[in-house]
N, C-alpha and C positions, 0 to 999 in steps of 0.2 A: 504494500500500500504506500504509494508515493504522495507526499503532501506538497502543496504549494508553499513558497516561502512565507506568504501572508498568513497561512493557516498554522504554521509551526508553533508560535507562542501560545495560541489557544489550545493546541494539542498537548503542549507541555503542562499547562495548567490542569487540563483534564487528567493527565497522567499522574501528576502529583496528588490530585484529589482522590483518584482511584487508589493510589498507593497508600495514602494516609488512612483512607476508609478501611482498606484491607488490613493494614497494620493494627488498627483499633479492633476490628472484628476478630483477628487472630489472637490478639491479646486477651480478649474476653473468653475465647475458646480455651486458651491455655490455662487461664485461671480457674475456669469452671470444670475442666476435665476431671473425671473421677477415675479414669483408667486410660491406658494407652489406646485401646480401640476407640474410645470416646474422643480422645485427643486427635487421633488421626482423622476420624470422620468429621469432627466439628471444624478442624483446621481446613480440610479440603472444601467443605461447604462454605466456610467463611471467605475463602479466596476466589471461589468461582463466581464470575459475574463481570463487572467492569474491569477488574484487575487481570483476570485470566479466563479464557474460554474453557480450559480443562485444568484440573489440578490433580496431581498424583502424590500421595504421601506414603513413603516407604519407611517402615520401622520393623525390620525382621525380628521375630520373637518366637520362642518355642511355645508360647502360651496363647497366642492369638493370631488372627490373619495378618499377613505381612504388609498388606497394601490397602489403601483406601483411595477411591477415585470419585471425583465430583465434576460435573460439567454444567455450564450455564445453559446448555440446550438440553431438551428432554430426550435423552438417549440412555435410559437406564440399562438397556441391553448391552450397549457398547461400554458403558462404565463398568459393568459387571465383568465383561470379557477382559478388559485391561486390568482390572483388579485381580484377576486370576493369575496374572503373570508374576514371576518372582523378580526381585530387584536385580538379580544376576542376568535376567533376560534383557536388560536395558544397558547397552554398552556405555552410554553417556552418563547414566546415573552411577554406575560402578566406577567410572573414571573420576567423577566428582567426589565420591565417597573414599576411594583409595587415596586420593591426593588431599582429602579434607579441604577442598577448595571449590568455591562457587564458580559457575561458568554460565555464559550466556551465548546463545546462537541466534543472531538476528535473521538468519536465513537458513533453511534446511538444506544441508549439503548432501546428506545420505539419509534416506527415509527409513533405514533400518536402525538408526541411532537410538530410537526410543523403544526398540524391540519389535517382535513379530508375533502376531496372534496365532493360535493353534491352526486356524484355517489358512495360514500362509500370508494373510494380509498384514502389511506393515502398520504398526501403530500410528506412525506419523501420517500415513495416508488415510487411515480410518478416522483420525481426528481432524483431518484437513489442516494439519499443522503447518504454520508458516514460520514460526519462531518459538523458542523456548528458553527457559533458564532453570538451572538446578542449584540448590544450596544444601549442603550437608547439614544434618542435625547432629551436632557434635557435643558430647559431654566429656569434660575433663580432657579435651584435646583428642578424643577418639570419636570418629564418625560412626554413629549407630544406624543412620538412615539418611533420608534426603527428602526434600520437597521439590517437586518439579511443576512449573507452571507452563502451560502451552497456550499460545494464541493461534487462531486459525488464519488462513490466508487473507481473509477479508478484514482482519483487525490490524491496528498499528503494531509493528514488530516490537518484541521485548527489547529493552535497552538496558544500559547500566543503571538507569534510574530504578527500573523495576527490580533489577538484580540486587541493588543496595537495599531496597525495601524487603525483598525476599530473604536476604541474609539476616536482617533484624527479626523477621518472622520465624526463621529457623532457630534463632537464639531463644526466642520465647518458647518455642516447642521444646528445645533442649532443656530449658529451665523447668518446664513442666514435667519432662521425663525424669529429671533429677529429683523433683519433689515427689513424684509417684514412686520412684525407686526407693526413696527413704522410708516409704510407708509399706513396702512389700518387697518380696524377693523376686525380682524380675530377671528373666533370662532372655538375652538378645543373641540372635544369630548374625554374625558378620560374614561378608562374602568369602573371606578366607578361612572360615571355620567358626566355631561357636565362641562368642565372647560373652562372659557371664558377669552380671552385676549382682552383688550381694555376697553372703558368706559362701565359702567353698563347701561342697558336699563332704560329708564325713568319709574318711578312708574306709575301704572295705575291710571287714574283720574276718579272719579265718575261723 
């Protein structure tokens, strides 16, 4: 989506407004979350709309579903299909998590970057993705998951403005994960193997 020079200031104002609204909504979701599944779902729902056409929240765990997906358009079937994929199915998400570094792609270079559905359709094509950004959810310097926002081809592309807002939102989610972990024994699965928060299990006894 290409803007005229005269339209750019107004677009930036709309982008800031959408970003601040998303940040506020995500903050409320993080504070109100009573568990990680609730945190994932409420964060995804909070960001879907003016800020992002699709939102994917990955937080692998041995105790709950690893992914929550929300879209601003009524496609529950597609959201459910994308939610069935693992974080390891998305090369770009794994890259952000492994490096513990947020990234933004203003134009889709490879439609397989967001993964491939079981029927062979690429996620980027299914979502009509035109751009995306990913920010890791990191606790104590260790990325446990990530939030991915996707905008379709008819929407303004994701920029570093949205990436900056998304990084703050991921920090809010990470703080909520830390809070929830302190009130329970949470087991997280990392792409390279299982990473566990909480006390170690007792040694086996002969």
